[in-house]
SEMAR-747638 format. One record per residue (C-alpha): chain; residue in three letters; x, y, z. Coordinates in nm, 3 decimals, padded with zeros to 5 digits, m for minus. Layout:
<recs>
[rec 'A','Ala',[X,Y,Z]],
...
</recs>
This chain:
<recs>
[rec 'A','Met',[m00.907,m00.290,m00.280]],
[rec 'A','Ser',[m01.245,m00.131,m00.300]],
[rec 'A','Ile',[m01.525,m00.091,m00.048]],
[rec 'A','Lys',[m01.718,m00.351,m00.244]],
[rec 'A','Ser',[m01.437,m00.607,m00.218]],
[rec 'A','Asp',[m01.395,m00.530,00.154]],
[rec 'A','Ile',[m01.768,m00.590,00.210]],
[rec 'A','Glu',[m01.759,m00.911,00.005]],
[rec 'A','Ala',[m01.463,m01.037,00.211]],
[rec 'A','Leu',[m01.648,m00.965,00.536]],
[rec 'A','Glu',[m01.965,m01.132,00.410]],
[rec 'A','Lys',[m01.768,m01.440,00.301]],
[rec 'A','Ala',[m01.598,m01.460,00.640]],
[rec 'A','Leu',[m01.935,m01.437,00.818]],
[rec 'A','Glu',[m02.079,m01.711,00.596]],
[rec 'A','Ala',[m01.795,m01.940,00.707]],
[rec 'A','Gly',[m01.950,m01.938,01.056]],
[rec 'A','Pro',[m01.702,m01.781,01.298]],
[rec 'A','Thr',[m01.761,m01.812,01.670]],
[rec 'A','Pro',[m02.070,m01.599,01.734]],
[rec 'A','Gly',[m02.047,m01.286,01.945]],
[rec 'A','Pro',[m02.054,m01.091,02.150]],
[rec 'A','Trp',[m01.684,m01.123,02.213]],
[rec 'A','Ala',[m01.510,m00.969,02.513]],
[rec 'A','Phe',[m01.155,m00.864,02.596]],
[rec 'A','Glu',[m01.065,m00.959,02.951]],
[rec 'A','Val',[m00.765,m00.906,03.178]],
[rec 'A','Asp',[m00.723,m01.075,03.513]],
[rec 'A','Arg',[m00.540,m00.952,03.825]],
[rec 'A','Cys',[m00.218,m01.120,03.708]],
[rec 'A','Gly',[m00.219,m00.926,03.384]],
[rec 'A','Asp',[m00.307,m01.224,03.168]],
[rec 'A','Ser',[m00.548,m01.133,02.892]],
[rec 'A','Trp',[m00.774,m01.308,02.645]],
[rec 'A','Val',[m01.057,m01.262,02.402]],
[rec 'A','Ser',[m01.361,m01.473,02.486]],
[rec 'A','Ala',[m01.696,m01.551,02.331]],
[rec 'A','Gly',[m01.940,m01.579,02.617]],
[rec 'A','Val',[m01.854,m01.611,02.985]],
[rec 'A','Gly',[m01.633,m01.913,03.039]],
[rec 'A','Glu',[m01.704,m02.050,02.693]],
[rec 'A','Val',[m01.470,m02.018,02.395]],
[rec 'A','Leu',[m01.131,m01.859,02.463]],
[rec 'A','Met',[m00.939,m01.704,02.177]],
[rec 'A','Cys',[m00.596,m01.538,02.189]],
[rec 'A','Asp',[m00.525,m01.637,02.549]],
[rec 'A','Thr',[m00.187,m01.505,02.672]],
[rec 'A','Arg',[m00.179,m01.770,02.946]],
[rec 'A','Tyr',[m00.144,m02.048,02.690]],
[rec 'A','Tyr',[m00.032,m01.882,02.370]],
[rec 'A','Pro',[00.274,m01.658,02.411]],
[rec 'A','Trp',[00.242,m01.545,02.046]],
[rec 'A','Thr',[m00.097,m01.388,02.120]],
[rec 'A','Pro',[m00.132,m01.030,01.987]],
[rec 'A','Asp',[m00.082,m00.735,02.218]],
[rec 'A','Pro',[m00.376,m00.620,02.437]],
[rec 'A','Val',[m00.471,m00.334,02.203]],
[rec 'A','Thr',[m00.504,m00.575,01.912]],
[rec 'A','Met',[m00.692,m00.825,02.128]],
[rec 'A','Glu',[m00.940,m00.559,02.237]],
[rec 'A','Tyr',[m00.987,m00.457,01.874]],
[rec 'A','Met',[m01.054,m00.820,01.781]],
[rec 'A','Ala',[m01.316,m00.846,02.055]],
[rec 'A','Ile',[m01.492,m00.533,01.929]],
[rec 'A','Cys',[m01.498,m00.679,01.575]],
[rec 'A','Ser',[m01.717,m00.974,01.669]],
[rec 'A','Pro',[m01.936,m01.126,01.395]],
[rec 'A','Asp',[m02.258,m00.983,01.537]],
[rec 'A','Arg',[m02.121,m00.628,01.518]],
[rec 'A','Ile',[m01.981,m00.678,01.168]],
[rec 'A','Lys',[m02.320,m00.812,01.053]],
[rec 'A','Arg',[m02.499,m00.504,01.193]],
[rec 'A','Leu',[m02.251,m00.273,01.017]],
[rec 'A','Leu',[m02.296,m00.455,00.685]],
[rec 'A','Asp',[m02.675,m00.443,00.719]],
[rec 'A','Ser',[m02.659,m00.071,00.800]],
[rec 'A','His',[m02.429,m00.003,00.504]],
[rec 'A','Ala',[m02.666,m00.185,00.268]],
[rec 'A','Lys',[m02.958,00.021,00.397]],
[rec 'A','Val',[m02.767,00.348,00.354]],
[rec 'A','Ile',[m02.677,00.256,m00.005]],
[rec 'A','Asp',[m03.040,00.169,m00.077]],
[rec 'A','Leu',[m03.168,00.494,00.076]],
[rec 'A','Leu',[m02.909,00.700,m00.112]],
[rec 'A','Ser',[m03.005,00.535,m00.439]],
[rec 'A','Lys',[m03.372,00.617,m00.379]],
[rec 'A','Ala',[m03.291,00.975,m00.276]],
[rec 'A','Arg',[m03.074,01.019,m00.586]],
[rec 'A','Arg',[m03.358,00.906,m00.814]],
[rec 'A','Glu',[m03.600,01.149,m00.645]],
[rec 'A','Leu',[m03.352,01.439,m00.659]],
[rec 'A','Phe',[m03.266,01.373,m01.022]],
[rec 'A','Thr',[m03.635,01.362,m01.114]],
[rec 'A','Ser',[m03.705,01.696,m00.945]],
[rec 'A','Asn',[m03.386,01.881,m01.049]],
[rec 'A','Pro',[m03.120,01.699,m01.252]],
[rec 'A','Ser',[m02.870,01.986,m01.215]],
[rec 'A','Leu',[m02.840,01.960,m00.834]],
[rec 'A','Thr',[m02.483,01.910,m00.714]],
[rec 'A','Ala',[m02.621,01.670,m00.451]],
[rec 'A','Val',[m02.702,01.429,m00.733]],
[rec 'A','Glu',[m02.339,01.440,m00.848]],
[rec 'A','Glu',[m02.212,01.392,m00.493]],
[rec 'A','Ile',[m02.440,01.092,m00.442]],
[rec 'A','Asp',[m02.330,00.948,m00.777]],
[rec 'A','Thr',[m01.965,00.982,m00.676]],
[rec 'A','Phe',[m02.027,00.816,m00.340]],
[rec 'A','Leu',[m02.224,00.530,m00.491]],
[rec 'A','Lys',[m01.952,00.468,m00.752]],
[rec 'A','Glu',[m01.693,00.449,m00.474]],
[rec 'A','Gln',[m01.897,00.174,m00.307]],
[rec 'A','Gln',[m01.869,m00.056,m00.611]],
</recs>
């Protein structure tokens, strides 16, 4: 897999319309845990009803990876790639022998 294919997979998953975030990982006094989207709204991975629910560490990770956060990361990544491409053009124009140009080229190729 490449970064590009990872990003495309995330974008496709977001387009499918998952339950919007923010998501939260919650544990009650009895030790039951769940991932929820909104207070008292959609419950996902609830150990009270689904004994096959992932362990708490995985559930907390799932909550952190809510669609709103993934979207912000993808938007930020796209902006970084755009800025690096612009910086590379400016560096190459001023001094084509700079090693920074080569490093940027390598990074940009890895993103495809």
